[in-house]
Biopython code that builds the backbone (N, CA, C, O; Angstrom):
import numpy as np
from Bio.PDB.StructureBuilder import StructureBuilder

atoms = [
    (1, "MET", "N", (17.892, 4.526, 11.879)),
    (1, "MET", "CA", (17.061, 4.235, 11.114)),
    (1, "MET", "C", (16.076, 2.139, 11.300)),
    (1, "MET", "O", (15.910, 1.241, 10.474)),
    (2, "ASN", "N", (15.780, 2.251, 12.530)),
    (2, "ASN", "CA", (15.063, 1.707, 12.889)),
    (2, "ASN", "C", (15.281, -0.670, 12.556)),
    (2, "ASN", "O", (14.648, -1.722, 12.467)),
    (3, "ILE", "N", (16.373, -0.181, 12.533)),
    (3, "ILE", "CA", (16.632, -1.324, 11.976)),
    (3, "ILE", "C", (16.890, -2.148, 13.825)),
    (3, "ILE", "O", (17.170, -1.697, 14.936)),
    (4, "ILE", "N", (16.666, -3.188, 13.393)),
    (4, "ILE", "CA", (17.318, -4.087, 15.015)),
    (4, "ILE", "C", (17.858, -4.874, 14.730)),
    (4, "ILE", "O", (17.444, -5.782, 14.009)),
    (5, "ALA", "N", (19.212, -4.758, 15.314)),
    (5, "ALA", "CA", (20.115, -6.894, 14.965)),
    (5, "ALA", "C", (20.551, -7.111, 15.961)),
    (5, "ALA", "O", (20.196, -6.435, 16.926)),
    (6, "ASP", "N", (21.539, -8.195, 16.105)),
    (6, "ASP", "CA", (21.631, -9.454, 16.212)),
    (6, "ASP", "C", (23.511, -8.703, 16.790)),
    (6, "ASP", "O", (24.066, -8.723, 15.691)),
    (7, "VAL", "N", (24.070, -8.412, 17.312)),
    (7, "VAL", "CA", (25.373, -7.926, 17.485)),
    (7, "VAL", "C", (25.938, -9.040, 18.230)),
    (7, "VAL", "O", (25.405, -9.183, 19.330)),
    (8, "ASN", "N", (27.237, -10.211, 17.843)),
    (8, "ASN", "CA", (27.440, -11.112, 18.817)),
    (8, "ASN", "C", (29.135, -11.147, 18.458)),
    (8, "ASN", "O", (29.612, -11.247, 17.327)),
    (9, "LEU", "N", (29.985, -11.020, 19.903)),
    (9, "LEU", "CA", (31.542, -11.014, 19.734)),
    (9, "LEU", "C", (32.101, -12.604, 19.733)),
    (9, "LEU", "O", (32.117, -13.516, 20.559)),
    (10, "ILE", "N", (32.542, -12.428, 18.375)),
    (10, "ILE", "CA", (33.322, -14.106, 18.192)),
    (10, "ILE", "C", (34.740, -14.437, 18.610)),
    (10, "ILE", "O", (35.247, -13.443, 18.090)),
    (11, "GLU", "N", (35.304, -14.785, 18.905)),
    (11, "GLU", "CA", (36.583, -15.435, 18.988)),
    (11, "GLU", "C", (36.798, -16.853, 18.469)),
    (11, "GLU", "O", (36.221, -17.940, 18.454)),
    (12, "GLU", "N", (38.128, -16.176, 17.975)),
    (12, "GLU", "CA", (38.126, -17.647, 17.286)),
    (12, "GLU", "C", (39.500, -17.273, 16.427)),
    (12, "GLU", "O", (39.898, -16.318, 15.760)),
    (13, "ASN", "N", (40.162, -19.031, 16.970)),
    (13, "ASN", "CA", (42.045, -18.432, 16.392)),
    (13, "ASN", "C", (42.259, -17.313, 16.778)),
    (13, "ASN", "O", (42.336, -16.310, 16.068)),
    (14, "GLY", "N", (42.407, -17.395, 18.255)),
    (14, "GLY", "CA", (42.977, -16.136, 18.832)),
    (14, "GLY", "C", (42.543, -14.699, 18.280)),
    (14, "GLY", "O", (43.062, -13.789, 18.927)),
    (15, "LEU", "N", (41.791, -14.323, 17.334)),
    (15, "LEU", "CA", (41.309, -13.260, 16.702)),
    (15, "LEU", "C", (39.447, -13.017, 17.263)),
    (15, "LEU", "O", (38.587, -13.898, 17.276)),
    (16, "GLU", "N", (39.281, -11.577, 17.664)),
    (16, "GLU", "CA", (38.045, -11.563, 17.735)),
    (16, "GLU", "C", (37.348, -10.701, 16.553)),
    (16, "GLU", "O", (37.838, -9.980, 15.683)),
    (17, "TYR", "N", (36.334, -10.972, 16.789)),
    (17, "TYR", "CA", (35.020, -10.255, 15.502)),
    (17, "TYR", "C", (33.684, -10.472, 15.551)),
    (17, "TYR", "O", (33.019, -11.508, 15.568)),
    (18, "ILE", "N", (33.305, -8.933, 15.576)),
    (18, "ILE", "CA", (32.376, -8.992, 15.312)),
    (18, "ILE", "C", (31.071, -9.295, 14.228)),
    (18, "ILE", "O", (30.806, -8.664, 13.204)),
    (19, "GLU", "N", (30.639, -10.006, 14.577)),
    (19, "GLU", "CA", (28.675, -10.655, 13.619)),
    (19, "GLU", "C", (27.470, -9.715, 13.828)),
    (19, "GLU", "O", (26.828, -9.630, 14.875)),
    (20, "ILE", "N", (27.301, -9.184, 12.961)),
    (20, "ILE", "CA", (25.522, -8.510, 13.062)),
    (20, "ILE", "C", (24.974, -9.229, 12.131)),
    (20, "ILE", "O", (25.336, -9.260, 10.955)),
    (21, "ILE", "N", (24.046, -9.856, 12.640)),
    (21, "ILE", "CA", (22.509, -10.431, 11.965)),
    (21, "ILE", "C", (21.451, -9.369, 12.019)),
    (21, "ILE", "O", (20.980, -8.649, 12.899)),
    (22, "VAL", "N", (21.231, -9.581, 10.532)),
    (22, "VAL", "CA", (19.775, -8.050, 10.520)),
    (22, "VAL", "C", (18.962, -9.414, 9.678)),
    (22, "VAL", "O", (19.218, -10.155, 8.729)),
    (23, "ASP", "N", (17.653, -9.183, 10.841)),
    (23, "ASP", "CA", (16.525, -10.005, 9.730)),
    (23, "ASP", "C", (16.150, -9.582, 9.244)),
    (23, "ASP", "O", (16.053, -8.400, 9.573)),
    (24, "SER", "N", (15.329, -10.106, 7.565)),
    (24, "SER", "CA", (15.199, -9.312, 6.405)),
    (24, "SER", "C", (13.777, -8.200, 7.055)),
    (24, "SER", "O", (13.393, -8.227, 8.224)),
    (25, "TYR", "N", (13.389, -7.598, 6.328)),
    (25, "TYR", "CA", (12.588, -6.454, 6.581)),
    (25, "TYR", "C", (11.882, -6.499, 5.605)),
    (25, "TYR", "O", (12.356, -6.714, 4.489)),
    (26, "SER", "N", (10.327, -6.264, 5.864)),
    (26, "SER", "CA", (9.443, -5.952, 4.140)),
    (26, "SER", "C", (9.413, -4.771, 3.904)),
    (26, "SER", "O", (9.280, -4.559, 2.698)),
    (27, "PHE", "N", (9.476, -3.887, 4.514)),
    (27, "PHE", "CA", (9.693, -2.568, 4.279)),
    (27, "PHE", "C", (10.882, -1.858, 4.025)),
    (27, "PHE", "O", (11.825, -2.078, 4.786)),
    (28, "PRO", "N", (11.110, -0.597, 2.593)),
    (28, "PRO", "CA", (12.485, 0.272, 2.799)),
    (28, "PRO", "C", (13.004, 0.520, 3.719)),
    (28, "PRO", "O", (12.268, 1.025, 4.567)),
    (29, "VAL", "N", (14.494, 0.340, 4.120)),
    (29, "VAL", "CA", (14.582, 1.278, 5.041)),
    (29, "VAL", "C", (14.957, 2.573, 4.726)),
    (29, "VAL", "O", (15.704, 2.807, 3.777)),
    (30, "ASN", "N", (14.281, 3.847, 5.786)),
    (30, "ASN", "CA", (14.871, 4.827, 5.225)),
    (30, "ASN", "C", (15.620, 5.861, 5.395)),
    (30, "ASN", "O", (14.822, 6.702, 5.811)),
    (31, "TYR", "N", (16.483, 6.274, 5.350)),
    (31, "TYR", "CA", (17.807, 6.544, 5.661)),
    (31, "TYR", "C", (18.226, 7.902, 5.120)),
    (31, "TYR", "O", (18.931, 7.860, 4.111)),
    (32, "ARG", "N", (17.874, 9.267, 5.678)),
    (32, "ARG", "CA", (18.226, 10.514, 5.014)),
    (32, "ARG", "C", (17.507, 11.090, 3.830)),
    (32, "ARG", "O", (17.795, 11.903, 2.952)),
    (33, "GLY", "N", (16.501, 10.387, 4.128)),
    (33, "GLY", "CA", (15.111, 11.100, 3.270)),
    (33, "GLY", "C", (14.928, 10.167, 2.327)),
    (33, "GLY", "O", (13.779, 10.225, 1.889)),
    (34, "LYS", "N", (15.626, 9.275, 1.797)),
    (34, "LYS", "CA", (16.037, 7.921, 1.086)),
    (34, "LYS", "C", (15.507, 6.779, 1.251)),
    (34, "LYS", "O", (15.560, 6.537, 2.456)),
    (35, "HIS", "N", (14.950, 5.813, 0.613)),
    (35, "HIS", "CA", (14.416, 5.081, 0.940)),
    (35, "HIS", "C", (15.071, 3.946, 0.129)),
    (35, "HIS", "O", (15.458, 4.129, -1.025)),
    (36, "TYR", "N", (15.191, 2.677, 0.821)),
    (36, "TYR", "CA", (16.324, 1.706, 0.034)),
    (36, "TYR", "C", (15.837, -0.258, 0.379)),
    (36, "TYR", "O", (15.486, -0.814, 1.420)),
    (37, "TYR", "N", (15.949, -0.548, -0.384)),
    (37, "TYR", "CA", (15.553, -2.353, -0.540)),
    (37, "TYR", "C", (16.616, -2.964, -0.853)),
    (37, "TYR", "O", (17.306, -2.884, -1.869)),
    (38, "CYS", "N", (16.760, -3.814, 0.412)),
    (38, "CYS", "CA", (17.929, -4.886, -0.091)),
    (38, "CYS", "C", (17.340, -6.325, -0.191)),
    (38, "CYS", "O", (16.438, -6.937, 0.381)),
    (39, "SER", "N", (18.241, -6.593, -1.165)),
    (39, "SER", "CA", (17.716, -8.187, -1.607)),
    (39, "SER", "C", (19.278, -8.733, -2.513)),
    (39, "SER", "O", (19.989, -8.544, -3.499)),
    (40, "GLY", "N", (19.026, -9.740, -0.932)),
    (40, "GLY", "CA", (20.390, -10.511, -1.323)),
    (40, "GLY", "C", (21.477, -9.616, -0.842)),
    (40, "GLY", "O", (21.177, -9.028, 0.198)),
    (41, "SER", "N", (22.816, -9.318, -1.382)),
    (41, "SER", "CA", (23.257, -8.704, -0.562)),
    (41, "SER", "C", (23.891, -7.487, -1.782)),
    (41, "SER", "O", (25.048, -7.319, -2.167)),
    (42, "THR", "N", (22.378, -6.636, -2.240)),
    (42, "THR", "CA", (22.573, -6.140, -3.461)),
    (42, "THR", "C", (21.849, -4.943, -2.281)),
    (42, "THR", "O", (21.637, -5.193, -1.094)),
    (43, "MET", "N", (21.568, -3.667, -2.955)),
    (43, "MET", "CA", (21.180, -2.297, -1.788)),
    (43, "MET", "C", (20.625, -1.281, -3.129)),
    (43, "MET", "O", (21.477, -0.569, -3.660)),
    (44, "GLN", "N", (19.318, -1.240, -3.608)),
    (44, "GLN", "CA", (18.697, -0.495, -3.805)),
    (44, "GLN", "C", (18.107, 0.514, -3.204)),
    (44, "GLN", "O", (17.571, 0.459, -2.097)),
    (45, "GLU", "N", (18.225, 1.935, -4.263)),
    (45, "GLU", "CA", (17.153, 2.912, -4.151)),
    (45, "GLU", "C", (16.246, 2.784, -4.587)),
    (45, "GLU", "O", (16.410, 2.090, -5.590)),
    (46, "ILE", "N", (14.909, 3.132, -4.417)),
    (46, "ILE", "CA", (13.363, 2.886, -4.754)),
    (46, "ILE", "C", (12.537, 4.056, -3.636)),
    (46, "ILE", "O", (12.327, 4.281, -2.444)),
    (47, "LYS", "N", (12.179, 4.755, -5.527)),
    (47, "LYS", "CA", (11.944, 5.884, -5.272)),
    (47, "LYS", "C", (10.610, 6.021, -6.097)),
    (47, "LYS", "O", (10.473, 5.149, -6.956)),
    (48, "GLY", "N", (9.093, 7.421, -5.948)),
    (48, "GLY", "CA", (8.787, 7.549, -6.507)),
    (48, "GLY", "C", (7.239, 6.662, -6.661)),
    (48, "GLY", "O", (6.692, 6.294, -5.622)),
    (49, "ILE", "N", (6.679, 6.397, -7.835)),
    (49, "ILE", "CA", (5.461, 5.829, -8.299)),
    (49, "ILE", "C", (6.357, 3.940, -7.401)),
    (49, "ILE", "O", (6.025, 3.404, -6.344)),
    (50, "LYS", "N", (7.209, 3.595, -8.178)),
    (50, "LYS", "CA", (7.788, 1.798, -7.555)),
    (50, "LYS", "C", (8.246, 2.227, -5.779)),
    (50, "LYS", "O", (8.847, 1.369, -5.131)),
    (51, "LEU", "N", (8.032, 3.071, -5.372)),
    (51, "LEU", "CA", (8.507, 3.208, -3.919)),
    (51, "LEU", "C", (6.722, 2.988, -3.615)),
    (51, "LEU", "O", (6.288, 2.123, -2.854)),
    (52, "LEU", "N", (6.038, 3.756, -4.221)),
    (52, "LEU", "CA", (4.360, 3.483, -3.821)),
    (52, "LEU", "C", (4.286, 2.439, -4.006)),
    (52, "LEU", "O", (4.856, 1.892, -3.062)),
    (53, "LYS", "N", (3.731, 1.353, -5.014)),
    (53, "LYS", "CA", (3.692, 0.335, -5.438)),
    (53, "LYS", "C", (4.362, -0.699, -4.741)),
    (53, "LYS", "O", (3.724, -1.750, -4.684)),
    (54, "PHE", "N", (5.166, -0.693, -4.346)),
    (54, "PHE", "CA", (6.203, -1.457, -3.139)),
    (54, "PHE", "C", (5.880, -1.703, -1.688)),
    (54, "PHE", "O", (6.078, -2.787, -1.141)),
    (55, "LEU", "N", (5.332, -0.561, -1.046)),
    (55, "LEU", "CA", (4.372, 0.114, -0.567)),
    (55, "LEU", "C", (2.968, -1.113, -0.534)),
    (55, "LEU", "O", (2.544, -2.032, 0.165)),
    (56, "TYR", "N", (2.815, -0.756, -1.147)),
    (56, "TYR", "CA", (0.909, -1.028, -1.275)),
    (56, "TYR", "C", (1.216, -2.847, -1.784)),
    (56, "TYR", "O", (0.326, -3.695, -1.861)),
    (57, "GLU", "N", (2.282, -3.014, -1.990)),
    (57, "GLU", "CA", (2.297, -4.376, -2.429)),
    (57, "GLU", "C", (2.456, -5.144, -1.166)),
    (57, "GLU", "O", (1.758, -6.076, -0.765)),
    (58, "ARG", "N", (3.882, -4.389, -0.401)),
    (58, "ARG", "CA", (3.733, -4.935, 0.927)),
    (58, "ARG", "C", (2.575, -4.900, 2.099)),
    (58, "ARG", "O", (2.759, -5.732, 2.987)),
    (59, "GLN", "N", (1.457, -4.098, 2.233)),
    (59, "GLN", "CA", (0.327, -3.803, 2.670)),
    (59, "GLN", "C", (-0.679, -5.405, 2.152)),
    (59, "GLN", "O", (-1.370, -6.074, 2.920)),
    (60, "GLY", "N", (-0.493, -5.629, 0.902)),
    (60, "GLY", "CA", (-1.750, -6.338, 0.408)),
    (60, "GLY", "C", (-2.938, -5.101, -0.166)),
    (60, "GLY", "O", (-4.165, -5.201, -0.185)),
    (61, "LYS", "N", (-2.216, -4.139, -0.532)),
    (61, "LYS", "CA", (-3.468, -3.450, -1.401)),
    (61, "LYS", "C", (-2.346, -3.321, -2.854)),
    (61, "LYS", "O", (-1.184, -3.637, -3.111)),
    (62, "THR", "N", (-3.688, -2.555, -3.675)),
    (62, "THR", "CA", (-3.318, -2.164, -4.748)),
    (62, "THR", "C", (-3.818, -0.066, -4.308)),
    (62, "THR", "O", (-4.370, 0.441, -3.331)),
    (63, "TRP", "N", (-3.259, 0.532, -5.600)),
    (63, "TRP", "CA", (-3.044, 1.684, -5.567)),
    (63, "TRP", "C", (-5.073, 2.383, -5.833)),
    (63, "TRP", "O", (-5.500, 3.507, -5.567)),
    (64, "ASP", "N", (-5.803, 1.244, -6.387)),
    (64, "ASP", "CA", (-7.085, 2.001, -6.584)),
    (64, "ASP", "C", (-7.720, 1.715, -4.612)),
    (64, "ASP", "O", (-8.531, 2.452, -4.051)),
    (65, "SER", "N", (-7.015, 0.428, -3.948)),
    (65, "SER", "CA", (-7.508, 0.278, -2.784)),
    (65, "SER", "C", (-7.285, 1.077, -1.455)),
    (65, "SER", "O", (-7.655, 0.696, -0.344)),
    (66, "VAL", "N", (-6.610, 2.269, -1.742)),
    (66, "VAL", "CA", (-6.326, 3.313, -1.164)),
    (66, "VAL", "C", (-7.038, 4.694, -1.146)),
    (66, "VAL", "O", (-6.691, 5.559, -1.951)),
    (67, "PRO", "N", (-8.286, 4.973, -0.007)),
    (67, "PRO", "CA", (-8.571, 6.316, -0.062)),
    (67, "PRO", "C", (-7.839, 7.354, -0.795)),
    (67, "PRO", "O", (-6.688, 7.183, -1.194)),
    (68, "ILE", "N", (-8.420, 8.286, -0.947)),
    (68, "ILE", "CA", (-8.059, 9.805, -1.531)),
    (68, "ILE", "C", (-8.236, 10.404, -0.031)),
    (68, "ILE", "O", (-9.449, 10.484, 0.165)),
    (69, "PRO", "N", (-7.439, 10.907, 1.230)),
    (69, "PRO", "CA", (-7.933, 12.441, 1.619)),
    (69, "PRO", "C", (-8.253, 12.947, 1.839)),
    (69, "PRO", "O", (-7.411, 13.820, 2.050)),
    (70, "GLY", "N", (-9.936, 13.556, 2.260)),
    (70, "GLY", "CA", (-10.839, 14.387, 1.860)),
    (70, "GLY", "C", (-11.150, 14.222, 1.051)),
    (70, "GLY", "O", (-11.091, 15.277, 0.420)),
    (71, "GLU", "N", (-11.761, 13.023, 0.139)),
    (71, "GLU", "CA", (-12.537, 13.093, -0.863)),
    (71, "GLU", "C", (-14.026, 13.010, -0.960)),
    (71, "GLU", "O", (-14.489, 11.992, -0.446)),
    (72, "THR", "N", (-14.900, 13.843, -1.499)),
    (72, "THR", "CA", (-16.075, 13.913, -0.995)),
    (72, "THR", "C", (-16.812, 12.881, -2.019)),
    (72, "THR", "O", (-16.188, 12.281, -2.894)),
    (73, "ALA", "N", (-18.564, 12.714, -1.755)),
    (73, "ALA", "CA", (-18.801, 12.030, -3.056)),
    (73, "ALA", "C", (-19.629, 13.211, -3.799)),
    (73, "ALA", "O", (-19.998, 12.912, -4.934)),
    (74, "ASP", "N", (-19.974, 14.493, -3.342)),
    (74, "ASP", "CA", (-20.042, 15.523, -3.853)),
    (74, "ASP", "C", (-19.056, 16.032, -5.298)),
    (74, "ASP", "O", (-19.239, 16.694, -6.320)),
    (75, "ALA", "N", (-17.753, 15.139, -4.541)),
    (75, "ALA", "CA", (-16.774, 15.734, -5.551)),
    (75, "ALA", "C", (-16.420, 15.082, -7.115)),
    (75, "ALA", "O", (-15.910, 15.595, -8.111)),
    (76, "LEU", "N", (-16.967, 13.639, -6.818)),
    (76, "LEU", "CA", (-17.393, 12.349, -8.106)),
    (76, "LEU", "C", (-17.726, 13.376, -9.049)),
    (76, "LEU", "O", (-18.094, 14.523, -8.796)),
    (77, "SER", "N", (-17.548, 12.817, -10.205)),
    (77, "SER", "CA", (-18.734, 13.342, -11.303)),
    (77, "SER", "C", (-19.868, 12.449, -11.540)),
    (77, "SER", "O", (-19.926, 11.219, -11.542)),
    (78, "LYS", "N", (-20.977, 13.569, -11.788)),
    (78, "LYS", "CA", (-22.233, 12.605, -11.829)),
    (78, "LYS", "C", (-22.567, 11.755, -12.215)),
    (78, "LYS", "O", (-23.276, 10.865, -11.747)),
    (79, "GLU", "N", (-21.766, 11.992, -13.827)),
    (79, "GLU", "CA", (-22.225, 11.418, -15.776)),
    (79, "GLU", "C", (-21.324, 9.876, -15.136)),
    (79, "GLU", "O", (-21.771, 8.736, -15.264)),
    (80, "ALA", "N", (-19.648, 10.327, -14.274)),
    (80, "ALA", "CA", (-19.084, 9.166, -14.264)),
    (80, "ALA", "C", (-19.793, 7.814, -13.288)),
    (80, "ALA", "O", (-19.751, 6.622, -13.593)),
    (81, "LEU", "N", (-20.397, 8.389, -12.119)),
    (81, "LEU", "CA", (-21.539, 7.681, -11.049)),
    (81, "LEU", "C", (-22.844, 7.075, -12.222)),
    (81, "LEU", "O", (-23.227, 5.910, -12.124)),
    (82, "GLN", "N", (-23.223, 7.687, -12.915)),
    (82, "GLN", "CA", (-24.225, 7.373, -13.235)),
    (82, "GLN", "C", (-24.133, 6.154, -14.637)),
    (82, "GLN", "O", (-24.944, 5.319, -15.039)),
    (83, "GLU", "N", (-22.869, 6.507, -15.054)),
    (83, "GLU", "CA", (-22.368, 5.607, -15.937)),
    (83, "GLU", "C", (-22.566, 4.284, -15.289)),
    (83, "GLU", "O", (-23.075, 3.265, -15.756)),
    (84, "PHE", "N", (-21.958, 4.556, -13.889)),
    (84, "PHE", "CA", (-21.183, 3.572, -13.484)),
    (84, "PHE", "C", (-22.494, 2.007, -12.854)),
    (84, "PHE", "O", (-22.337, 0.786, -12.889)),
    (85, "ARG", "N", (-23.619, 2.833, -12.375)),
    (85, "ARG", "CA", (-24.308, 2.357, -12.091)),
    (85, "ARG", "C", (-25.614, 1.735, -13.340)),
    (85, "ARG", "O", (-26.542, 0.927, -13.311)),
    (86, "LYS", "N", (-25.060, 2.578, -14.252)),
    (86, "LYS", "CA", (-25.655, 1.676, -15.898)),
    (86, "LYS", "C", (-25.054, 0.620, -16.390)),
    (86, "LYS", "O", (-25.623, -0.035, -17.263)),
    (87, "LYS", "N", (-24.086, 0.344, -16.029)),
    (87, "LYS", "CA", (-22.992, -0.736, -16.606)),
    (87, "LYS", "C", (-23.304, -1.951, -15.346)),
    (87, "LYS", "O", (-23.587, -3.065, -15.786)),
    (88, "SER", "N", (-23.271, -1.813, -13.987)),
    (88, "SER", "CA", (-23.593, -2.257, -13.181)),
    (88, "SER", "C", (-24.540, -3.325, -13.273)),
    (88, "SER", "O", (-24.227, -4.515, -13.235)),
    (89, "VAL", "N", (-25.827, -2.836, -13.409)),
    (89, "VAL", "CA", (-27.311, -2.874, -13.318)),
    (89, "VAL", "C", (-27.121, -4.054, -14.546)),
    (89, "VAL", "O", (-27.415, -5.193, -14.185)),
    (90, "TYR", "N", (-26.514, -3.846, -16.396)),
    (90, "TYR", "CA", (-26.334, -4.591, -17.185)),
    (90, "TYR", "C", (-25.610, -5.691, -16.468)),
    (90, "TYR", "O", (-26.205, -6.735, -16.199)),
    (91, "LYS", "N", (-24.394, -5.512, -16.157)),
    (91, "LYS", "CA", (-23.398, -6.883, -15.974)),
    (91, "LYS", "C", (-24.454, -7.381, -15.239)),
    (91, "LYS", "O", (-24.644, -8.487, -15.743)),
    (92, "LYS", "N", (-25.307, -7.219, -14.295)),
    (92, "LYS", "CA", (-25.895, -8.083, -13.338)),
    (92, "LYS", "C", (-24.462, -7.845, -12.279)),
    (92, "LYS", "O", (-23.600, -8.713, -12.416)),
    (93, "ARG", "N", (-24.213, -6.909, -11.410)),
    (93, "ARG", "CA", (-23.043, -6.958, -10.457)),
    (93, "ARG", "C", (-23.907, -6.165, -9.483)),
    (93, "ARG", "O", (-23.596, -6.079, -8.295)),
    (94, "LEU", "N", (-24.730, -5.726, -9.869)),
    (94, "LEU", "CA", (-26.067, -4.750, -8.754)),
    (94, "LEU", "C", (-27.469, -4.751, -9.261)),
    (94, "LEU", "O", (-27.766, -4.728, -10.455)),
    (95, "SER", "N", (-28.406, -4.784, -8.146)),
    (95, "SER", "CA", (-29.997, -4.792, -8.447)),
    (95, "SER", "C", (-30.186, -3.575, -8.679)),
    (95, "SER", "O", (-29.838, -2.625, -7.978)),
    (96, "LYS", "N", (-30.948, -3.559, -10.036)),
    (96, "LYS", "CA", (-31.818, -2.049, -10.434)),
    (96, "LYS", "C", (-32.140, -1.257, -8.839)),
    (96, "LYS", "O", (-31.776, -0.099, -8.636)),
    (97, "ILE", "N", (-32.658, -1.848, -8.089)),
    (97, "ILE", "CA", (-33.066, -1.207, -6.665)),
    (97, "ILE", "C", (-31.974, -0.700, -6.285)),
    (97, "ILE", "O", (-31.991, 0.511, -6.060)),
    (98, "ALA", "N", (-30.620, -1.495, -6.083)),
    (98, "ALA", "CA", (-29.225, -0.814, -5.366)),
    (98, "ALA", "C", (-29.106, 0.276, -6.036)),
    (98, "ALA", "O", (-29.325, 1.342, -5.461)),
    (99, "ALA", "N", (-28.748, 0.252, -7.352)),
    (99, "ALA", "CA", (-28.191, 1.023, -7.634)),
    (99, "ALA", "C", (-28.882, 2.907, -7.579)),
    (99, "ALA", "O", (-28.331, 4.008, -7.551)),
    (100, "GLU", "N", (-30.147, 2.491, -7.586)),
    (100, "GLU", "CA", (-31.256, 3.739, -7.631)),
    (100, "GLU", "C", (-30.831, 4.690, -6.566)),
    (100, "GLU", "O", (-31.304, 5.823, -6.660)),
    (101, "VAL", "N", (-29.711, 4.349, -5.177)),
    (101, "VAL", "CA", (-29.774, 4.974, -4.470)),
    (101, "VAL", "C", (-29.571, 5.980, -4.171)),
    (101, "VAL", "O", (-30.763, 6.214, -3.974)),
    (102, "ASN", "N", (-28.836, 7.425, -3.787)),
    (102, "ASN", "CA", (-28.183, 7.988, -4.023)),
    (102, "ASN", "C", (-26.449, 8.165, -4.088)),
    (102, "ASN", "O", (-25.838, 7.109, -3.926)),
    (103, "ASP", "N", (-25.835, 9.082, -4.253)),
    (103, "ASP", "CA", (-24.595, 8.682, -4.608)),
    (103, "ASP", "C", (-23.579, 7.868, -3.366)),
    (103, "ASP", "O", (-22.903, 6.840, -3.323)),
    (104, "LYS", "N", (-24.060, 9.426, -2.069)),
    (104, "LYS", "CA", (-23.111, 8.691, -1.243)),
    (104, "LYS", "C", (-23.443, 7.147, -0.322)),
    (104, "LYS", "O", (-22.768, 6.469, 0.453)),
    (105, "LEU", "N", (-24.568, 7.060, -0.770)),
    (105, "LEU", "CA", (-25.217, 5.296, -0.357)),
    (105, "LEU", "C", (-24.573, 4.601, -0.566)),
    (105, "LEU", "O", (-23.917, 3.790, 0.087)),
    (106, "LEU", "N", (-24.779, 5.047, -2.352)),
    (106, "LEU", "CA", (-24.247, 3.693, -3.273)),
    (106, "LEU", "C", (-22.336, 3.336, -2.818)),
    (106, "LEU", "O", (-21.761, 2.250, -2.753)),
    (107, "LEU", "N", (-21.859, 4.587, -2.607)),
    (107, "LEU", "CA", (-20.396, 4.408, -2.411)),
    (107, "LEU", "C", (-20.532, 3.795, -1.114)),
    (107, "LEU", "O", (-19.915, 2.731, -1.070)),
    (108, "GLU", "N", (-21.013, 4.037, -0.243)),
    (108, "GLU", "CA", (-21.103, 3.697, 1.408)),
    (108, "GLU", "C", (-21.674, 1.645, 0.685)),
    (108, "GLU", "O", (-20.642, 0.978, 0.614)),
    (109, "ASN", "N", (-22.409, 1.157, 0.431)),
    (109, "ASN", "CA", (-22.646, 0.160, 0.353)),
    (109, "ASN", "C", (-21.582, -0.925, -0.874)),
    (109, "ASN", "O", (-21.555, -2.146, -1.030)),
    (110, "LEU", "N", (-20.882, 0.099, -1.499)),
    (110, "LEU", "CA", (-19.937, -0.702, -2.137)),
    (110, "LEU", "C", (-18.179, -0.413, -1.634)),
    (110, "LEU", "O", (-17.133, -0.366, -2.281)),
    (111, "LYS", "N", (-18.667, -0.185, 0.571)),
    (111, "LYS", "CA", (-17.496, -0.021, 1.003)),
    (111, "LYS", "C", (-16.151, 1.346, 0.901)),
    (111, "LYS", "O", (-15.056, 1.508, 1.440)),
    (112, "LEU", "N", (-16.875, 2.017, 0.034)),
    (112, "LEU", "CA", (-15.763, 2.697, -0.597)),
    (112, "LEU", "C", (-15.592, 4.217, 0.401)),
    (112, "LEU", "O", (-15.699, 5.325, -0.127)),
    (113, "PHE", "N", (-15.451, 4.125, 1.154)),
    (113, "PHE", "CA", (-15.829, 5.450, 2.441)),
    (113, "PHE", "C", (-14.079, 4.376, 2.952)),
    (113, "PHE", "O", (-13.522, 3.357, 2.545)),
    (114, "GLU", "N", (-13.884, 5.212, 3.809)),
    (114, "GLU", "CA", (-12.684, 4.675, 5.327)),
    (114, "GLU", "C", (-13.361, 5.347, 6.829)),
    (114, "GLU", "O", (-13.494, 6.558, 7.003)),
    (115, "GLY", "N", (-13.618, 4.641, 7.507)),
    (115, "GLY", "CA", (-13.716, 5.393, 9.007)),
    (115, "GLY", "C", (-15.509, 5.512, 8.595)),
    (115, "GLY", "O", (-16.291, 6.039, 9.387)),
]
sb = StructureBuilder()
sb.init_structure("model")
sb.init_model(0)
sb.init_chain("A")
sb.init_seg("    ")
for serial, (resi, resn, name, xyz) in enumerate(atoms, 1):
    if name == "N":
        sb.init_residue(resn, " ", resi, " ")
    sb.init_atom(name, np.array(xyz, "f"), 0.0, 1.0, " ", f" {name:<3s}", serial, name[0])
structure = sb.get_structure()
């Protein structure tokens, strides 16, 4: 389960027992294909959208900051990109010159490509 724990043998009043100390983890534990998150003394299974959201938050990311593997500028809607340009210039988020570059360069300038 990739959990690292301190294990101590303690003897007290003639009895021996084991103390296990597990540090908190910022990521859920994956066990037999399921993910679990411990909070206090409770353990909860986390799955689906909640799991993705949890993992993104722990990495300081949001769903819209994660790139889609294999996506290219050519696959994006030309109309949506044109509308983005128009609104960005209107709201003064982009200069008219910056908005007139080709789609790929626009996306690169906005740092929307990874790698």
